[in-house]
C-alpha positions as CSV (number, residue, x, y, z in Angstrom):
1,M,220.9,211.2,20.8
2,N,218.8,208.3,19.7
3,T,215.3,207.8,21.2
4,K,215.4,206.1,24.6
5,I,214.6,202.4,24.8
6,W,213.5,201.6,28.3
7,L,214.0,198.2,30.1
8,S,210.3,197.9,30.9
9,S,208.0,200.8,30.6
10,P,204.2,201.1,31.3
11,H,201.9,200.1,28.4
12,M,198.3,201.3,28.6
13,G,195.6,199.4,26.8
14,G,193.0,202.1,26.4
15,E,190.2,201.0,28.7
16,E,191.9,202.3,31.9
17,L,190.6,205.7,31.4
18,N,187.0,204.5,31.3
19,F,187.3,203.1,34.8
20,V,189.1,206.2,36.0
21,N,186.5,208.5,34.5
22,E,183.7,206.6,36.2
23,A,185.4,207.2,39.5
24,F,185.7,210.9,38.8
25,A,182.1,211.1,37.7
26,A,181.0,209.5,40.9
27,N,183.5,211.5,42.9
28,W,184.8,208.2,44.3
29,I,188.5,209.3,44.4
30,A,189.4,208.3,47.9
31,P,190.7,204.9,48.8
32,L,188.3,202.0,48.5
33,G,185.3,202.0,46.2
34,P,183.8,200.0,43.3
35,N,187.1,199.8,41.4
36,V,188.9,198.3,44.4
37,D,186.2,195.7,44.8
38,G,186.1,194.9,41.1
39,F,189.9,194.7,40.8
40,E,190.1,192.2,43.7
41,A,187.3,190.1,42.2
42,E,189.0,190.1,38.7
43,L,192.4,189.3,40.2
44,S,190.8,186.3,41.9
45,G,189.5,185.2,38.6
46,V,192.9,185.5,36.9
47,T,194.9,183.7,39.6
48,G,192.3,181.2,40.7
49,V,192.9,182.3,44.3
50,K,189.7,182.9,46.3
51,H,190.5,186.0,48.3
52,V,192.5,189.2,47.4
53,A,193.4,192.4,49.2
54,A,194.5,195.2,46.8
55,L,197.3,197.2,48.4
56,S,199.6,200.1,47.9
57,S,202.6,197.9,46.9
58,G,203.9,194.4,46.7
59,T,206.2,195.2,49.6
60,A,203.2,196.1,51.7
61,A,201.6,192.8,50.8
62,L,204.7,190.9,51.8
63,H,204.9,192.8,55.1
64,L,201.3,191.9,55.9
65,A,201.9,188.2,54.9
66,L,204.7,188.0,57.4
67,I,202.5,189.5,60.1
68,L,199.7,187.1,59.3
69,A,202.2,184.2,59.4
70,G,203.0,185.2,63.0
71,V,206.5,186.3,62.3
72,G,207.9,188.6,65.0
73,R,211.0,189.8,66.7
74,E,214.0,187.4,66.6
75,D,212.2,184.9,64.5
76,E,213.9,183.6,61.3
77,V,212.6,183.7,57.8
78,I,214.2,181.9,54.9
79,C,214.4,184.1,51.8
80,Q,215.6,183.5,48.3
81,S,218.9,185.3,47.9
82,M,218.7,186.1,44.2
83,T,215.9,188.7,44.2
84,F,215.1,192.4,44.6
85,S,215.6,193.8,48.1
86,A,211.8,194.2,48.5
87,S,211.6,190.5,49.0
88,A,213.8,190.6,52.1
89,N,213.3,194.1,53.6
90,P,209.9,193.3,55.2
91,I,211.6,190.6,57.2
92,M,213.5,193.4,58.9
93,Y,210.3,195.4,59.3
94,V,208.9,192.8,61.7
95,G,212.2,192.4,63.6
96,A,213.1,189.0,62.2
97,L,216.3,187.6,60.8
98,P,216.6,186.8,57.1
99,V,218.3,183.5,56.2
100,F,219.3,183.5,52.6
101,V,219.2,180.4,50.2
102,D,221.0,180.3,46.9
103,S,219.6,179.4,43.4
104,E,219.5,176.3,41.3
105,K,220.8,176.5,37.8
106,D,217.6,175.6,35.8
107,T,215.2,178.4,36.9
108,W,217.6,180.6,38.8
109,N,215.2,180.4,41.8
110,M,215.5,178.9,45.2
111,D,217.4,175.6,45.3
112,P,215.2,173.0,47.1
113,A,218.2,170.9,48.2
114,L,219.8,174.0,49.9
115,L,216.4,175.0,51.3
116,E,216.1,171.7,53.2
117,E,219.7,171.9,54.3
118,A,219.1,175.4,55.6
119,I,215.9,174.3,57.5
120,L,217.7,171.4,59.1
121,D,220.7,173.5,60.1
122,R,218.5,176.2,61.6
123,I,216.5,173.6,63.6
124,K,219.8,172.1,64.8
125,N,220.8,175.6,66.0
126,G,217.5,175.8,68.0
127,K,215.6,178.1,65.6
128,K,213.0,176.6,63.3
129,P,212.2,179.2,60.5
130,K,208.7,180.7,60.7
131,A,208.3,181.3,57.0
132,I,209.8,180.7,53.5
133,I,209.8,183.4,50.8
134,V,210.3,181.9,47.4
135,V,210.5,184.2,44.3
136,H,209.5,183.5,40.7
137,L,212.4,185.5,39.3
138,Y,211.9,187.4,36.0
139,G,208.5,185.6,35.7
140,M,210.1,182.1,35.6
141,P,208.2,179.7,38.0
142,A,210.3,178.2,40.7
143,M,210.5,174.4,41.4
144,M,207.2,174.5,43.3
145,D,206.6,170.7,43.7
146,E,209.8,170.3,45.7
147,I,209.5,173.5,47.6
148,I,205.9,172.9,48.6
149,S,206.8,169.4,49.7
150,I,209.6,170.7,52.0
151,A,207.4,173.5,53.4
152,R,204.7,171.0,54.3
153,K,207.2,168.4,55.7
154,Y,208.5,170.9,58.2
155,E,205.2,172.8,58.6
156,I,206.5,176.2,57.6
157,T,204.4,178.9,56.1
158,L,205.1,179.4,52.4
159,I,205.0,182.8,50.9
160,E,205.2,183.2,47.1
161,D,206.7,186.4,45.8
162,A,205.1,186.5,42.4
163,A,205.7,190.2,41.9
164,E,207.3,189.5,38.5
165,A,205.2,186.5,37.6
166,L,201.5,187.6,36.9
167,G,200.5,185.6,33.9
168,S,203.1,182.8,34.6
169,S,202.0,179.3,35.6
170,Y,203.4,176.0,36.9
171,K,201.7,172.8,35.7
172,G,198.6,174.8,34.9
173,T,198.3,176.7,38.1
174,A,199.0,180.4,38.3
175,C,202.1,181.6,40.1
176,G,201.2,183.0,43.5
177,A,198.4,180.4,44.0
178,F,200.6,177.7,45.6
179,G,201.7,179.2,48.9
180,D,199.8,180.1,52.0
181,F,200.1,183.6,50.7
182,G,201.0,185.1,47.3
183,I,202.3,188.5,46.5
184,L,201.7,190.5,43.3
185,S,203.1,193.8,42.2
186,F,201.7,196.4,39.8
187,N,204.7,198.8,39.9
188,G,205.3,200.9,36.8
189,N,207.8,198.4,35.3
190,K,205.6,195.2,35.8
191,I,203.7,193.3,33.1
192,I,200.6,195.4,34.1
193,T,200.6,198.4,36.3
194,T,198.4,200.5,38.5
195,S,201.2,203.2,38.5
196,G,202.1,201.8,41.9
197,G,200.3,199.0,43.8
198,G,200.2,195.4,44.8
199,A,198.0,192.6,46.1
200,L,198.0,189.9,48.8
201,I,196.3,186.7,47.7
202,S,195.3,183.7,49.7
203,N,192.6,181.0,49.9
204,D,192.4,181.8,53.6
205,E,189.4,184.1,53.8
206,K,189.9,185.0,57.5
207,A,193.6,186.0,56.8
208,I,192.7,188.3,53.9
209,K,189.9,190.0,55.9
210,H,192.4,190.6,58.7
211,A,194.9,191.9,56.1
212,R,192.3,194.4,54.9
213,F,191.7,195.5,58.5
214,L,195.4,196.0,59.2
215,A,195.9,197.8,55.9
216,T,193.2,200.4,56.7
217,Q,194.9,201.6,60.0
218,A,193.4,198.7,62.0
219,R,190.4,200.8,62.9
220,D,188.0,199.0,65.3
221,N,184.2,198.9,64.5
222,A,183.2,201.9,66.5
223,P,181.6,205.3,65.7
224,H,184.8,207.0,66.8
225,Y,188.4,206.3,65.9
226,Q,189.5,203.4,68.1
227,H,192.5,201.1,67.6
228,S,193.3,197.9,69.4
229,H,196.1,196.9,66.9
230,I,198.9,198.7,65.1
231,G,197.7,199.4,61.6
232,Y,199.1,200.5,58.3
233,N,198.0,202.8,55.4
234,Y,198.4,200.1,52.8
235,R,195.1,200.0,50.9
236,M,195.0,200.7,47.1
237,S,193.1,203.8,46.0
238,N,189.9,203.6,43.8
239,I,191.7,205.4,41.0
240,S,194.7,203.1,41.0
241,A,192.4,200.1,41.0
242,G,190.6,201.5,38.0
243,I,193.8,201.6,36.1
244,G,194.4,198.0,37.2
245,R,191.0,196.9,35.9
246,G,191.8,198.3,32.5
247,Q,195.2,196.7,32.5
248,L,193.8,193.3,33.4
249,K,191.8,193.4,30.1
250,V,195.1,193.3,28.1
251,L,197.1,190.9,30.4
252,E,197.0,188.0,27.9
253,D,198.2,190.3,25.1
254,R,201.0,191.7,27.3
255,V,202.2,188.1,28.1
256,L,202.1,187.2,24.4
257,Q,204.1,190.4,23.5
258,R,206.7,189.8,26.2
259,R,207.1,186.2,25.1
260,G,207.4,187.5,21.5
261,N,210.3,189.7,22.6
262,N,211.9,186.7,24.1
263,A,211.5,184.6,21.0
264,Y,213.0,187.4,18.8
265,Y,216.0,187.7,21.1
266,R,216.6,184.0,21.1
267,E,216.3,183.7,17.3
268,T,218.6,186.7,16.7
269,L,221.2,186.2,19.4
270,G,220.9,182.6,20.5
271,L,223.7,181.4,18.2
272,L,226.3,183.9,19.3
273,P,229.1,182.2,21.1
274,G,228.8,182.1,24.9
275,I,225.3,183.5,25.1
276,K,222.5,181.5,26.9
277,F,219.0,182.4,27.8
278,L,216.9,181.4,30.8
279,E,214.7,178.5,29.6
280,E,211.3,177.2,30.7
281,V,211.6,173.8,32.4
282,P,208.9,171.1,31.7
283,G,205.6,172.2,33.2
284,S,206.5,175.9,33.4
285,F,205.0,178.7,31.5
286,S,206.8,182.1,31.9
287,N,205.4,185.5,31.1
288,Y,209.1,186.4,30.3
289,W,208.5,189.7,32.1
290,L,212.2,190.4,31.4
291,T,214.3,188.6,28.8
292,T,217.6,187.7,30.5
293,L,220.8,186.2,29.2
294,I,224.1,185.1,30.6
295,I,227.4,185.3,28.7
296,D,230.5,183.2,29.2
297,P,233.5,185.4,28.4
298,A,235.7,182.3,27.9
299,V,233.5,181.3,24.9
300,S,232.3,184.7,23.7
301,K,235.5,186.0,22.2
302,G,236.1,188.2,25.2
303,V,232.7,189.9,25.0
304,T,231.4,190.4,28.6
305,R,228.1,191.4,30.2
306,E,229.5,194.9,30.8
307,N,230.6,195.3,27.2
308,I,227.1,194.7,26.1
309,R,225.5,196.9,28.8
310,L,227.8,199.8,28.1
311,A,227.4,199.5,24.3
312,L,223.6,199.7,24.7
313,E,223.9,202.6,27.2
314,A,225.9,204.5,24.6
315,D,223.0,204.2,22.2
316,N,220.5,205.4,24.9
317,I,219.2,201.9,25.5
318,E,218.5,200.7,29.1
319,S,219.6,197.3,30.2
320,R,220.6,196.0,33.6
321,P,222.7,193.4,35.4
322,L,220.8,190.5,37.0
323,W,219.8,191.0,40.7
324,K,222.8,191.2,43.0
325,P,222.2,188.4,45.6
326,M,220.9,189.5,49.0
327,H,223.7,187.6,50.8
328,L,226.2,190.0,49.0
329,Q,224.3,193.2,49.9
330,P,226.0,195.4,52.5
331,V,222.7,195.9,54.4
332,F,222.4,192.2,55.0
333,A,226.1,191.6,55.9
334,G,226.3,188.9,58.6
335,A,222.9,187.3,57.8
336,P,223.1,183.5,57.6
337,A,223.4,182.3,54.0
338,Y,223.4,178.9,52.4
339,V,225.1,179.3,49.1
340,N,226.4,177.3,46.1
341,G,227.8,180.1,44.0
342,N,225.1,180.1,41.4
343,S,223.5,183.4,42.1
344,E,226.9,185.2,42.4
345,E,227.9,183.7,39.0
346,L,224.6,184.8,37.5
347,F,225.0,188.3,38.8
348,N,228.5,188.5,37.3
349,T,227.6,187.3,33.9
350,G,223.9,188.0,33.4
351,L,222.0,190.9,31.8
352,C,218.3,192.0,31.5
353,L,217.5,193.2,28.0
354,P,214.7,195.7,27.1
355,S,211.5,193.7,27.3
356,G,208.6,196.1,27.4
357,S,205.4,195.0,25.7
358,N,205.3,198.3,23.8
359,L,208.6,197.7,22.0
360,A,208.4,198.0,18.2
361,H,210.2,195.7,15.9
362,G,212.7,198.5,15.1
363,D,213.5,198.8,18.8
364,L,214.3,195.1,19.1
365,D,216.3,195.2,15.9
366,R,218.3,198.2,17.2
367,V,219.2,196.3,20.4
368,T,220.2,193.1,18.7
369,K,222.3,194.8,16.0
370,I,224.4,196.5,18.7
371,I,225.0,193.2,20.4
372,R,225.8,191.4,17.2
373,N,228.3,194.1,16.2
374,L,230.3,193.3,19.4
375,F,230.9,189.8,18.1
376,A,231.7,190.9,14.5
């Protein structure tokens, strides 16, 4: 069996251990501490957003964002359909109803025209949405000018799920910095990792202070344990934050390496019949967290997404279909959806290729040779 090539594995830079050792030396192992404070400040510097709450996951951050937006039982929240389920699950946590909106073809993210159509239809039905969750899929910035304009026009809270997009930007501004709230993830497969973790970012200082309060079990300021609100155990540990501080030091390198992978795949596979890659639109800068392609079997001599995936799997190489849209997921059956067929087509024809920043040239060559051989 050949050596495993993962889709996106953790990649340590070397300085993580220094921060972790400092925490051990000071016996500051428990949640909160200097690394958490430092990580939050450094994330603020990287994103340009004033206030940051380091949390246990991106999902926790999204849950708190919905609470801070005042979303509650029987409210409606518009959510991008083509995404990972963690973008939509917190809507259910607060007892609200997800309303799914399909993708446009250029960035594969939320279609602004369908977004406005959905808002107007929900208002017509007597239910103005309380929030919009837009996702920067695979690190590709969404059409933020149009989406921000629509959110402001209808005075709806905008939440950016930038879990896959740290290091990406739109017209010079970091992804996650446009909305009322931004969500980051540091899961093990992300461009940098804290082993598990996330962050809620916002320029609203009061909101982030309240997020920290809720994330530490909503303990009131008293010498005893007193609680006036329902709280959550969502804060990041001082050890995890230390890993994150070390990872931030190599973020620019990791973006360059992922973009290098993408360039190699384009150069090597881009002329094969029927294959197209997700492209940056003018003004966008993608971290290319994952390199993704779509394949048209009518042009590709019969080679399909599944042919490629199974051929790679047979050589111990991990690849994965694009996200299955939320409006097609059994758990969300019956939820309102405004669709144009784009996300379903992408799911049926698209594939994520191995994209880790620690891939060697030989790994990339092995992947591309297998794919090229299918067309031989």
